C-alpha positions as CSV (number, residue, x, y, z in Angstrom):
1,M,65.6,215.3,165.1
2,S,68.2,215.3,167.7
3,P,67.8,217.8,170.8
4,G,70.8,219.7,169.4
5,G,69.6,219.7,165.7
6,P,68.5,222.9,163.9
7,D,64.8,222.3,164.4
8,R,65.0,222.2,168.3
9,V,62.7,224.8,169.9
10,R,64.8,227.4,171.6
11,E,64.0,230.7,173.2
12,S,66.1,233.8,173.3
13,S,65.4,236.8,175.6
14,Y,65.8,240.5,174.3
15,E,65.6,243.5,176.4
16,S,64.8,247.0,175.3
17,A,64.4,250.1,177.3
18,E,60.6,249.9,177.3
19,R,59.8,246.3,177.1
20,S,61.3,242.6,177.0
21,C,60.3,240.0,174.8
22,R,61.2,236.3,174.3
23,V,61.7,235.1,170.6
24,R,61.2,231.5,169.8
25,I,60.7,229.1,167.0
26,A,56.9,228.6,166.5
27,G,57.3,224.9,166.8
28,D,53.8,223.9,167.8
29,P,50.3,224.7,166.4
30,A,49.5,227.3,168.9
31,D,52.5,229.3,168.2
32,R,52.1,229.1,164.5
33,A,48.5,230.2,164.9
34,A,49.7,233.2,166.9
35,C,52.2,234.0,164.1
36,F,49.5,234.0,161.7
37,A,47.2,236.2,163.9
38,V,50.0,238.8,164.2
39,R,50.5,238.8,160.4
40,E,46.7,239.0,159.7
41,E,46.5,242.0,162.1
42,V,49.3,243.8,160.5
43,F,49.3,242.9,156.8
44,V,45.6,241.9,156.1
45,V,43.9,244.4,158.5
46,E,46.2,247.3,158.7
47,Q,48.0,247.3,155.4
48,R,45.0,245.9,153.5
49,V,47.0,243.1,151.7
50,P,44.6,240.4,150.4
51,A,44.7,237.3,152.5
52,D,45.2,235.1,149.5
53,I,48.5,237.0,148.8
54,E,49.7,237.2,152.4
55,Y,49.4,233.4,153.1
56,D,51.3,231.0,150.6
57,A,52.7,227.5,150.3
58,F,55.5,228.5,152.6
59,D,53.1,228.7,155.4
60,E,52.1,225.0,155.1
61,P,53.5,222.4,157.4
62,G,56.5,220.7,155.8
63,A,57.7,223.7,153.9
64,D,61.4,224.7,154.2
65,T,60.3,227.5,156.4
66,V,61.1,228.5,160.1
67,H,58.5,230.6,161.8
68,L,59.5,232.7,164.8
69,L,57.2,234.4,167.3
70,A,58.1,237.2,169.7
71,V,55.9,237.2,173.0
72,G,55.8,239.6,175.9
73,A,56.6,238.6,179.5
74,D,52.8,237.8,179.9
75,G,52.8,235.6,176.7
76,T,51.0,238.1,174.5
77,P,52.1,237.7,171.0
78,L,54.0,240.8,169.8
79,G,55.5,239.9,166.4
80,A,56.3,237.3,164.0
81,G,58.6,236.6,161.1
82,R,59.8,233.7,159.0
83,L,62.9,232.3,157.3
84,L,62.9,230.4,154.0
85,H,65.8,228.1,153.4
86,G,66.8,225.2,151.2
87,P,65.0,225.0,147.6
88,A,62.3,227.6,148.8
89,A,64.9,230.2,149.3
90,A,67.1,229.2,146.4
91,A,64.3,229.8,144.0
92,R,64.2,233.4,145.3
93,T,68.0,234.0,145.5
94,G,69.0,233.2,142.0
95,G,69.6,229.6,142.9
96,D,72.1,230.3,145.7
97,A,71.3,227.7,148.4
98,S,73.6,229.5,150.8
99,V,71.2,232.5,151.2
100,G,68.1,232.4,153.4
101,V,65.2,234.7,152.9
102,L,63.7,236.8,155.8
103,G,60.0,237.6,155.2
104,R,56.7,238.3,156.8
105,L,58.2,240.3,159.5
106,A,55.3,242.0,161.5
107,V,55.0,243.6,164.8
108,T,51.7,244.6,166.4
109,A,51.0,248.3,166.6
110,A,51.0,248.3,170.4
111,A,54.6,246.9,170.3
112,R,56.1,249.0,167.6
113,G,59.2,251.0,168.7
114,L,60.1,248.7,171.5
115,G,62.9,246.6,169.7
116,I,60.6,243.7,168.9
117,G,61.3,243.8,165.1
118,A,65.1,244.0,165.7
119,A,64.9,241.0,168.1
120,L,63.0,239.1,165.5
121,V,65.5,239.8,162.8
122,R,68.4,238.7,165.1
123,G,66.4,235.5,165.9
124,I,65.8,234.8,162.1
125,E,69.5,235.4,161.5
126,E,70.3,232.9,164.4
127,A,68.1,230.3,162.8
128,A,69.8,230.9,159.3
129,R,73.2,230.4,160.9
130,E,72.0,227.1,162.5
131,R,71.1,225.9,159.1
132,G,74.7,226.8,157.7
133,L,73.4,229.8,155.6
134,A,76.1,232.5,154.8
135,A,73.6,235.4,154.2
136,V,69.9,236.6,154.5
137,D,68.0,238.3,151.8
138,L,64.7,240.2,152.3
139,H,62.3,242.4,150.4
140,A,61.8,245.5,152.6
141,Q,59.0,247.8,152.3
142,S,60.6,251.0,151.1
143,H,59.6,253.0,154.2
144,A,61.4,250.5,156.4
145,L,64.9,250.6,154.6
146,G,66.4,252.6,157.5
147,F,65.3,249.9,160.0
148,Y,67.0,247.1,158.1
149,E,70.1,249.2,157.3
150,R,70.7,249.9,161.0
151,L,70.7,246.1,161.5
152,G,73.5,245.7,158.8
153,Y,71.4,245.0,155.7
154,A,72.4,246.8,152.4
155,A,70.0,247.5,149.5
156,Y,70.6,246.4,146.0
157,G,68.7,246.7,142.8
158,E,65.8,249.1,141.8
159,E,62.7,249.7,143.7
160,F,59.9,247.3,142.9
161,F,56.2,246.7,143.9
162,E,54.8,243.7,145.6
163,G,51.0,244.3,145.5
164,S,50.8,248.0,145.7
165,T,53.7,248.5,148.1
166,P,57.1,249.7,147.0
167,H,59.9,247.4,148.1
168,R,63.8,247.2,147.8
169,A,65.9,243.9,147.8
170,M,68.3,243.8,150.8
171,R,71.1,241.4,152.0
172,R,73.2,240.9,155.0
173,E,76.2,238.5,155.2
174,L,76.3,236.5,158.3
């Protein structure tokens, strides 16, 4: 892959009133492990999602997935998220290959309310644009609809359950 290609490891800095973070593509095994550690803390431990549901084929190397990691100024992992694209996303968007899927967005308890989640969403959207995608879909936990609406996402369809958690489908055109 060329240095200017979509899989280059790049880093963006985001500032909030309370804390700054850097969001980057988790391009090496240590960063991917940090993403999975954040997800385990949030989904498996806090929300009690079974690990066999939380981790899937899209977490395997070679999948059409981009993982992003948010770290604090001291390098501490603060959050993670992923973008599905290509056939992996099309299977979840009614076959529309121009739409990516944002998922597995997680922010550690200590970093919530500091703008980390918004920085990750914007980083995922940037990765989607770099891959030529026109929109991003997601399945939002129903309690988080307002967060995504503030970032420009619109809900569609009826509420549904993933595991025991209510969700709504949402989309943002890029």
